[in-house]
C-alpha positions as CSV (number, residue, x, y, z in Angstrom):
1,X,103.5,-2.9,24.1
2,X,104.8,0.7,23.9
3,X,108.4,-0.6,24.0
4,X,107.8,-2.9,21.1
5,X,106.3,-0.1,19.0
6,X,109.3,2.1,19.9
7,X,111.7,-0.6,18.7
8,X,109.8,-1.0,15.5
9,X,110.0,2.8,15.0
10,X,113.8,2.6,15.5
11,X,114.0,-0.2,13.0
12,X,112.0,1.9,10.5
13,X,114.4,4.8,11.0
14,X,117.3,2.5,10.4
15,X,115.7,1.2,7.2
16,X,115.3,4.8,5.9
17,X,119.1,5.1,5.9
18,X,119.6,2.1,3.7
19,X,120.8,3.2,0.2
20,X,120.0,0.0,-1.8
21,X,116.4,0.2,-2.9
22,X,116.0,-3.6,-3.2
23,X,116.9,-4.1,0.4
24,X,115.1,-1.0,1.6
25,X,111.8,-2.3,0.1
26,X,112.3,-5.7,1.6
27,X,113.0,-4.3,5.1
28,X,110.0,-1.9,4.7
29,X,107.8,-4.9,4.1
30,X,109.2,-6.7,7.1
31,X,108.7,-3.6,9.2
32,X,105.1,-3.3,8.1
33,X,104.6,-7.0,9.0
34,X,106.0,-6.3,12.4
35,X,103.7,-3.4,12.9
36,X,100.7,-5.5,11.9
37,X,101.7,-8.3,14.2
38,X,102.2,-5.9,17.1
39,X,98.7,-4.4,16.5
40,X,97.2,-7.9,16.6
41,X,99.1,-8.8,19.8
42,X,97.9,-5.6,21.4
43,X,94.3,-6.5,20.3
44,X,94.6,-10.0,21.8
45,X,96.0,-8.6,25.0
46,X,93.0,-6.2,25.3
47,X,90.5,-9.0,24.6
48,X,92.3,-11.3,27.1
49,X,92.0,-8.7,29.8
50,X,88.3,-8.3,29.1
51,X,87.8,-12.0,29.3
52,X,89.7,-12.3,32.6
53,X,87.4,-9.5,34.0
54,X,84.3,-11.3,32.7
55,X,85.4,-14.6,34.1
56,X,85.9,-12.9,37.5
57,X,82.4,-11.6,37.4
58,X,81.0,-15.0,36.4
59,X,82.9,-16.6,39.3
60,X,81.4,-14.1,41.7
61,X,77.9,-14.7,40.4
62,X,78.4,-18.5,40.7
63,X,79.5,-18.0,44.3
64,X,76.4,-16.0,45.0
65,X,74.2,-18.7,43.4
66,X,76.0,-21.4,45.3
67,X,75.5,-19.6,48.5
68,X,71.7,-19.3,47.8
69,X,71.4,-22.9,46.8
70,X,73.2,-24.4,49.7
71,X,72.0,-22.1,52.5
72,X,70.9,-23.9,55.6
73,X,67.3,-25.2,55.6
74,X,65.5,-25.8,58.9
75,X,63.5,-28.9,59.7
76,X,60.4,-26.8,59.6
77,X,61.3,-25.7,56.1
78,X,61.7,-29.3,55.0
79,X,58.4,-30.3,56.6
80,X,56.7,-27.4,54.8
81,X,58.2,-28.5,51.5
82,X,57.2,-32.1,52.2
83,X,53.6,-31.0,53.0
84,X,53.4,-29.1,49.7
85,X,54.3,-32.0,47.4
86,X,53.0,-35.4,46.9
87,X,54.6,-38.4,45.1
88,X,52.6,-40.0,42.4
89,X,53.5,-42.7,39.8
90,X,52.9,-42.1,36.1
91,X,50.1,-44.4,34.9
92,X,52.0,-45.0,31.6
93,X,55.6,-45.5,32.5
94,X,55.4,-46.0,36.3
95,X,58.1,-43.5,37.1
96,X,57.7,-41.5,40.3
97,X,56.8,-37.8,40.1
98,X,56.7,-35.1,42.8
99,X,53.8,-32.8,42.1
100,X,52.4,-29.9,44.2
101,X,49.2,-30.8,45.9
102,X,47.5,-27.7,44.7
103,X,48.4,-28.5,41.1
104,X,47.1,-32.1,41.5
105,X,43.8,-30.8,42.9
106,X,43.3,-28.1,40.3
107,X,44.6,-29.9,37.2
108,X,43.5,-33.3,36.0
109,X,46.1,-33.3,33.2
110,X,49.6,-33.6,34.7
111,X,52.1,-34.4,32.0
112,X,54.9,-36.9,32.7
113,X,58.3,-35.4,32.0
114,X,59.7,-38.9,31.2
115,X,57.1,-40.3,28.7
116,X,55.2,-37.1,27.8
117,X,51.9,-38.8,28.4
118,X,49.3,-37.9,31.0
119,X,50.7,-38.9,34.4
120,X,47.5,-39.2,36.4
């Protein structure tokens, strides 16, 4: 970007040497437009670099989450999970629900996520 700003400065210096005021004003307006466009381009570049960095961080976070989600589970872990949950059918819509045994024993009012009625 520094090179572009240097070129614009060179153009401004050349414009200063123009004798005809009509052309000089026109070229000054064009020069100011180029400066404004260059500033916007520089702003976009900075924002793009920031976005690229953030996307990199998000990618790393997703990789960590994926590693946690798909880590190996032993048969014992699966059996423990199976022992903790029980399958019931909603008495209103008949869809199957998996509910923790403790929640079923402690709570008589289990809401169905499908029909929003009492499931048991």
